[in-house]
C-alpha positions in Angstrom: 225.8 341.4 34.6 228.8 341.1 36.9 228.7 343.2 40.0 231.7 345.4 40.9 232.5 343.0 43.8 232.4 340.0 41.5 234.6 341.8 38.9 237.2 342.6 41.6 237.2 338.9 42.7 237.7 337.8 39.1 240.3 340.4 38.5 242.2 339.3 41.6 242.0 335.6 40.6 243.5 336.4 37.2 246.2 338.5 38.7 247.0 335.8 41.3 247.1 332.9 38.7 249.2 334.9 36.3 251.7 335.8 39.1 251.8 332.1 40.2 252.5 330.9 36.6 255.0 333.6 35.9 256.9 333.1 39.2 257.0 329.3 39.0 257.8 328.8 35.3 261.1 330.0 33.9 260.0 328.9 30.4 257.0 331.2 30.6 259.3 334.1 31.6 261.6 333.3 28.7 258.6 333.1 26.2 257.4 336.5 27.3 260.9 337.8 26.9 261.8 341.3 28.1 258.1 342.3 28.4 257.3 343.8 31.8 254.4 341.7 33.2 253.2 344.7 35.3 252.3 346.4 32.0 249.9 343.6 30.9 246.2 344.3 31.2 244.0 341.8 33.1 242.6 340.8 29.7 246.1 340.1 28.4 247.0 338.1 31.5 243.8 336.1 31.1 244.6 335.3 27.5 248.1 334.2 28.4 246.7 332.0 31.2 244.1 330.4 28.8 246.8 329.8 26.1 249.2 328.4 28.7 246.6 326.0 30.0 245.1 324.9 26.7 248.3 324.8 24.6 250.4 322.8 27.0 252.3 325.3 29.1 255.0 327.7 28.0 256.0 325.5 25.0 252.5 325.7 23.6 252.3 329.4 24.3 255.6 329.9 22.5 254.3 328.2 19.4 251.2 330.3 19.4 253.3 333.5 19.8 255.6 332.4 16.9 252.5 331.8 14.7 251.3 335.3 15.4 254.7 336.8 14.5 254.7 334.9 11.2 251.2 336.2 10.4 252.4 339.8 11.1 255.5 339.3 8.9 253.4 337.9 6.1 251.0 340.8 6.2 253.9 343.3 6.3 255.5 341.5 3.3 252.3 341.6 1.3 251.8 345.3 2.0 255.2 346.0 0.5 254.6 344.0 -2.6 253.9 345.6 -6.0 250.4 345.5 -7.4 251.6 343.0 -10.1 253.0 340.7 -7.5 249.8 340.8 -5.4 247.8 339.9 -8.5 250.1 336.9 -9.2 249.5 335.6 -5.7 245.8 336.0 -6.0 245.7 333.9 -9.2 
């Protein structure tokens, strides 16, 4: 299990890396839009860093965020459908 000191070091590393990426990459700032980065949790910042690194920078992150938006839209659309329409889709 991670000690309190190790947790703080990890937390600081995430905060520092996120700040570096955010400050240095205008595309990342654009992808994140009007969101206030100070409201992101350490976990959210870590997820953004991981996606940024593994998806090819801000462009990859943007694609991932668009996919999530499409999934939410699809779920919302399905919820609004009638029972008959849902049954048709399932067939």
